[in-house]
C-alpha positions in Angstrom: 77.9 -97.3 -17.2 77.5 -100.5 -19.6 74.5 -102.6 -20.1 75.7 -105.2 -18.4 76.6 -103.4 -15.4 73.3 -101.2 -14.7 72.0 -105.2 -14.6 74.0 -105.6 -11.8 74.1 -103.1 -9.4 70.2 -103.1 -10.0 69.5 -106.9 -10.5 72.4 -108.9 -9.4 74.7 -111.3 -11.6 71.9 -114.3 -11.6 69.9 -111.3 -14.3 73.2 -111.3 -17.0 73.0 -114.5 -19.2 76.2 -115.9 -20.2 75.6 -114.9 -24.0 75.2 -111.4 -22.5 78.5 -111.6 -20.7 80.3 -113.2 -23.3 79.0 -110.3 -26.0 81.0 -107.8 -23.1 83.7 -109.8 -23.0 84.3 -109.8 -26.7 83.1 -106.1 -26.9 85.8 -105.2 -23.7 89.1 -106.2 -26.0 89.4 -103.2 -28.4 89.4 -101.2 -25.5 92.1 -102.5 -24.3 95.5 -101.5 -25.1 97.3 -104.1 -25.7 100.8 -102.7 -25.7 103.4 -103.2 -22.0 103.1 -99.6 -21.0 101.2 -96.7 -21.4 102.2 -93.6 -21.1 100.1 -89.5 -20.1 100.1 -86.7 -19.6 97.4 -86.3 -16.5 98.2 -83.5 -13.7 95.3 -85.0 -11.2 94.0 -88.5 -11.2 92.7 -90.7 -8.8 95.0 -94.4 -8.0 93.5 -97.2 -7.0 95.0 -100.7 -5.1 94.1 -104.2 -5.1 90.1 -104.5 -5.4 90.0 -108.9 -5.8 86.1 -108.8 -6.6 84.9 -106.1 -3.5 83.5 -104.7 -5.8 82.8 -101.3 -3.3 86.2 -101.1 -3.4 86.0 -100.6 -7.1 83.3 -99.3 -6.7 83.9 -95.7 -5.0 87.1 -94.6 -6.2 85.1 -94.7 -10.0 82.2 -92.8 -8.0 84.6 -90.0 -7.3 87.1 -89.9 -10.7 83.9 -89.2 -12.3 82.1 -86.6 -9.7 85.6 -84.4 -10.3 86.0 -85.4 -13.5 89.3 -86.9 -13.6 91.4 -89.5 -14.5 91.4 -93.0 -12.4 94.5 -95.6 -12.8 93.5 -99.2 -10.7 96.2 -101.4 -10.0 95.7 -104.5 -11.0 94.0 -107.6 -9.4 90.0 -107.6 -10.1 89.2 -111.2 -9.0 90.2 -114.0 -7.0 89.0 -114.3 -3.8 86.2 -111.8 -3.3 82.3 -113.0 -3.5 81.8 -110.7 -6.5 84.2 -111.5 -8.6 82.6 -111.7 -12.5 80.7 -108.7 -10.9 83.7 -106.7 -10.3 85.9 -107.3 -13.4 82.5 -106.5 -15.6 83.0 -102.9 -13.1 86.3 -102.0 -13.9 85.3 -103.2 -17.6 82.6 -100.7 -18.1 84.7 -98.1 -17.1 87.4 -98.7 -18.9 84.7 -98.7 -22.2 82.9 -95.7 -21.3 85.4 -93.6 -20.4 88.5 -94.9 -22.3 91.3 -92.4 -22.5 90.3 -92.0 -18.9 90.5 -95.4 -17.6 93.1 -97.2 -17.0 93.1 -101.1 -15.7 97.0 -102.7 -15.8 97.9 -105.9 -15.4 98.1 -107.5 -11.5 99.7 -110.7 -10.8 96.0 -112.2 -10.5 94.9 -111.3 -14.3 96.8 -114.9 -15.1 95.0 -118.3 -15.6 97.1 -120.0 -13.1 96.2 -117.5 -10.0 92.6 -118.4 -11.5 92.8 -121.7 -11.1 94.6 -121.6 -7.4 92.5 -118.9 -5.9 89.1 -119.2 -6.7 87.9 -117.2 -10.1 87.8 -120.4 -12.3 85.5 -122.3 -9.9 82.9 -118.9 -9.9 83.4 -118.4 -13.6 83.0 -122.5 -13.9 80.0 -122.3 -11.9 78.3 -119.4 -12.5 78.8 -120.1 -16.5 81.2 -122.3 -18.3 84.9 -123.1 -19.1 84.1 -120.8 -22.4 83.8 -118.2 -20.8 86.3 -118.6 -18.1 88.8 -118.7 -21.2 87.4 -116.0 -22.8 88.1 -113.6 -20.1 91.9 -115.3 -19.8 91.9 -114.1 -23.2 91.9 -110.9 -22.2 94.5 -110.5 -19.5 97.5 -110.2 -21.8 95.7 -107.3 -22.9 96.4 -105.6 -19.7 99.3 -103.2 -20.2 101.6 -103.6 -17.5 102.8 -100.7 -16.2 102.3 -96.5 -17.1 104.2 -93.4 -16.7 102.2 -90.7 -15.7 102.0 -86.9 -15.9 106.2 -87.0 -16.1 106.4 -88.0 -12.5 105.3 -91.6 -11.4 105.6 -94.6 -12.5 102.2 -96.8 -11.9 102.8 -101.0 -11.4 101.3 -103.9 -9.6 104.4 -105.2 -8.1 107.4 -102.9 -8.4 109.9 -103.0 -11.0 111.8 -105.9 -12.4 115.9 -106.6 -12.1 118.1 -105.6 -15.5 115.5 -103.4 -17.0 116.5 -99.8 -16.0 114.9 -97.5 -18.4 110.6 -98.0 -18.6 110.8 -97.7 -22.5 112.7 -101.3 -22.2 108.5 -103.1 -20.5 107.5 -101.4 -24.3 109.1 -104.4 -26.0 109.4 -107.3 -23.1 108.1 -110.7 -24.4 104.9 -111.9 -22.1 106.8 -114.6 -21.5 110.3 -113.4 -20.3 110.7 -112.9 -16.1 111.0 -109.3 -16.7 107.8 -109.1 -17.9 106.3 -111.1 -14.3 108.4 -110.0 -12.1 106.7 -106.1 -12.6 103.5 -107.5 -11.3 105.4 -109.9 -8.9 107.7 -108.0 -7.5 108.0 -106.2 -4.0 109.9 -103.6 -2.3 112.1 -104.1 0.9 113.8 -101.9 3.4 116.2 -104.5 4.5 118.3 -105.1 0.7 119.5 -102.2 -1.2 119.0 -103.8 -4.8 117.5 -107.5 -5.9 117.9 -110.4 -3.8 115.2 -113.8 -4.5 111.7 -113.2 -2.3 110.9 -116.8 -1.5 108.0 -116.3 -0.7 106.8 -115.4 -4.3 107.4 -118.2 -5.5 111.3 -116.9 -6.2 110.1 -113.7 -7.8 112.0 -110.8 -6.4 112.6 -107.8 -4.0 113.8 -104.8 -4.8 115.2 -102.5 -2.3 115.5 -98.5 -2.0 118.7 -98.2 -4.4 117.2 -100.1 -6.5 114.3 -97.5 -6.8 116.5 -94.7 -6.7 118.8 -96.0 -9.7 115.4 -96.5 -11.7 113.6 -93.8 -11.0 117.2 -91.4 -11.9 117.0 -93.3 -15.3 113.7 -92.0 -15.8 114.0 -89.0 -14.5 110.5 -89.3 -12.1 109.4 -89.3 -8.7 108.0 -92.6 -7.4 106.8 -95.5 -7.8 103.2 -96.2 -6.2 102.5 -100.0 -6.1 99.4 -102.5 -4.8 100.1 -106.2 -4.3 100.1 -106.4 -0.3 98.1 -106.5 2.1 98.3 -103.1 4.6 96.9 -102.8 8.0 96.5 -99.0 6.9 96.0 -99.1 3.9 98.6 -98.1 2.1 102.5 -97.3 2.8 105.4 -95.5 1.8 108.8 -97.0 1.0 112.3 -95.6 0.9 111.5 -91.8 1.9 108.5 -91.2 -0.3 110.2 -93.4 -3.0 107.1 -95.6 -2.6 103.9 -95.7 -2.0 101.8 -98.9 -1.6 98.3 -99.1 -1.5 95.2 -101.3 -0.9 92.0 -100.6 -1.8 90.0 -103.2 0.5 89.4 -103.2 3.9 89.1 -106.2 6.1 90.3 -107.8 3.7 92.3 -109.9 6.6 90.9 -109.2 9.2 91.3 -105.8 10.3 93.3 -103.7 7.8 91.9 -100.7 6.3 91.4 -100.1 2.7 92.4 -96.7 1.2 93.0 -95.1 -2.3 95.4 -92.2 -3.5 93.8 -89.2 -5.3 97.2 -87.6 -6.8 97.4 -84.2 -8.0 101.1 -82.8 -9.5 103.2 -83.6 -6.2 100.6 -84.3 -3.1 99.1 -86.7 -2.6 95.8 -87.6 -0.6 94.8 -90.9 1.3 91.0 -91.5 1.2 89.7 -94.3 3.3 87.7 -96.7 1.0 
């Protein structure tokens, strides 16, 4: 762990000055890929869904990753809603800085200024530190990749596939202002449709169905999509005859839901209580 995270874990966020946190954010920038999509040849890895300011939800899978010396993928949404938002963000960034080639931090829909204003992180950052720190944190969001292709098997994203994008290579060149780029961390799967239709619960982003998933996987010679973005009662849910796995890693987030993360080894996936 980097020094700031050691302080947070041992003494709490109040032990970290604004100058220290700012320096930490500045330092983190050079470790973030600044690419829309990254590819890894990993055969074995840990993958984690939303953690939303719940430090233990990020920490337990990380400990497993370090213990087994295998890579780890976080699917986004590190802040908003939970009580340890600054702590959680520092923790995952520290992991990336310590093990840059073995940690992927994807961008979720809450890695945006608009969502932070609406769901709590802006007020948390301003209350603990200042608007300056909040602005600096927001400035790193564009550096997070939105997708990863792992082991020539898995397509990892926060939300899902965007309409009109057939090859994952197209994602590499998307402008961050394009709707297709935003759909990657906003879209949701639906077993009620075949291809795409508007999702009015998500402000007009998209639902995608089994035919859309099958076409994308076939076009890209992949086996499965692993995504997050939705609370799941059991912490996970398979869709489309196990062509898509949706995981959520915070327990008791809304009522009595379970939290899970996944240990992937080849084509075997173990869902683990979080």
